[in-house]
C-alpha positions as CSV (number, residue, x, y, z in Angstrom):
1,M,-67.2,16.6,-12.6
2,E,-70.0,14.6,-14.8
3,S,-67.9,11.4,-14.2
4,I,-68.4,11.3,-10.3
5,A,-72.0,12.8,-10.6
6,W,-73.3,9.3,-9.7
7,M,-72.0,9.7,-6.0
8,A,-74.0,11.1,-3.2
9,W,-71.3,13.8,-2.4
10,T,-72.9,15.0,1.0
11,L,-71.4,16.1,4.1
12,P,-71.0,12.6,5.8
13,T,-69.4,11.3,2.7
14,A,-66.8,13.9,2.6
15,I,-66.2,13.6,6.3
16,F,-65.5,10.2,5.8
17,F,-63.0,10.5,2.8
18,V,-61.3,13.4,4.8
19,A,-61.1,11.1,7.8
20,L,-59.5,8.3,5.7
21,A,-57.1,10.4,4.1
22,C,-56.0,11.7,7.4
23,T,-56.0,8.1,9.1
24,L,-53.6,7.1,6.0
25,A,-51.5,10.1,6.5
26,V,-50.8,9.3,10.4
27,M,-50.4,5.9,9.4
28,T,-47.5,6.5,6.9
29,W,-46.0,9.0,9.6
30,L,-46.0,6.7,12.3
31,A,-44.4,3.9,10.1
32,A,-41.7,6.6,9.2
33,V,-41.0,7.7,12.9
34,Y,-41.7,4.5,14.6
35,P,-40.9,1.2,12.6
36,E,-43.7,-1.4,12.8
37,A,-43.2,-4.7,15.0
38,E,-45.6,-7.4,14.8
39,R,-47.5,-8.5,17.7
40,V,-49.4,-11.3,18.4
41,G,-52.9,-10.6,20.1
42,V,-56.5,-12.5,20.6
43,L,-56.2,-13.8,16.9
44,R,-53.2,-15.8,17.8
45,I,-51.5,-14.3,14.4
46,P,-48.8,-11.5,14.0
47,T,-50.3,-8.4,12.9
48,T,-49.1,-4.7,12.3
49,R,-50.7,-1.9,12.4
50,G,-51.8,-1.6,8.8
51,D,-53.3,-5.3,9.4
52,R,-55.3,-3.8,12.4
53,L,-56.3,-0.8,10.3
54,F,-57.5,-3.0,7.6
55,I,-59.3,-5.3,9.9
56,S,-60.9,-2.2,11.6
57,L,-62.1,-0.6,8.2
58,I,-63.6,-4.1,7.3
59,L,-65.5,-4.4,10.5
60,A,-66.7,-0.7,10.4
61,A,-68.2,-1.3,6.8
62,V,-70.0,-4.5,8.0
63,I,-71.3,-2.6,11.0
64,H,-72.6,0.0,8.9
65,L,-74.4,-2.5,6.3
66,V,-75.8,-4.5,9.3
67,W,-77.1,-1.2,10.7
68,I,-78.5,-0.2,7.6
69,G,-80.4,-3.5,7.1
70,L,-81.6,-3.8,10.7
71,V,-82.1,0.0,12.0
72,G,-81.9,2.0,8.8
73,T,-80.9,5.6,8.3
74,D,-83.8,7.5,10.1
75,P,-83.0,10.6,11.6
76,I,-82.9,10.7,15.4
77,A,-82.6,14.2,16.2
78,S,-82.7,17.6,14.7
79,L,-80.5,20.6,15.1
80,P,-82.0,24.0,15.3
81,I,-79.9,25.4,12.5
82,G,-81.3,27.5,10.0
83,E,-84.9,27.6,8.9
84,E,-85.5,23.9,8.2
85,G,-82.8,22.4,10.8
86,I,-80.1,19.9,10.4
87,E,-81.1,16.4,10.8
88,I,-78.9,13.7,12.5
89,S,-79.1,10.2,11.1
90,S,-79.0,7.2,13.0
91,L,-75.5,6.0,10.9
92,W,-73.6,8.5,13.3
93,L,-74.6,5.9,16.2
94,A,-73.2,3.2,13.8
95,S,-69.9,5.3,13.6
96,G,-69.3,5.6,17.2
97,I,-69.8,1.7,17.6
98,S,-67.3,1.4,14.6
99,L,-64.8,3.7,16.2
100,V,-65.0,2.1,19.7
101,T,-64.4,-1.3,17.9
102,A,-61.4,0.1,16.0
103,V,-59.9,1.2,19.6
104,L,-60.6,-2.5,21.0
105,I,-59.1,-4.1,17.8
106,F,-55.8,-1.8,18.0
107,R,-55.7,-2.7,21.6
108,T,-56.2,-6.5,21.7
109,V,-55.5,-7.7,18.1
């Protein structure tokens, strides 16, 4: 475990990696059950589901980096759980924006 001690293993980090693993598993299942067909969207290039997932993940990374640079990671709310409560970071708003853009990419690209 010392080799990964540098990583900030927090709940949001764990949620991200679990969500990414589930996304890849669903995409693999979809590729096996429903073979992919390229389609041309607003970019005017043929893309597959995998291409659209890759574009969505890259855009999500850019959205989060810009969010951190412009807004920061200050807490926006606190849940009354436990003695000290649980703070909700503003990065969850960036995650919501990323999910909406991913849906738009899968629909239009």
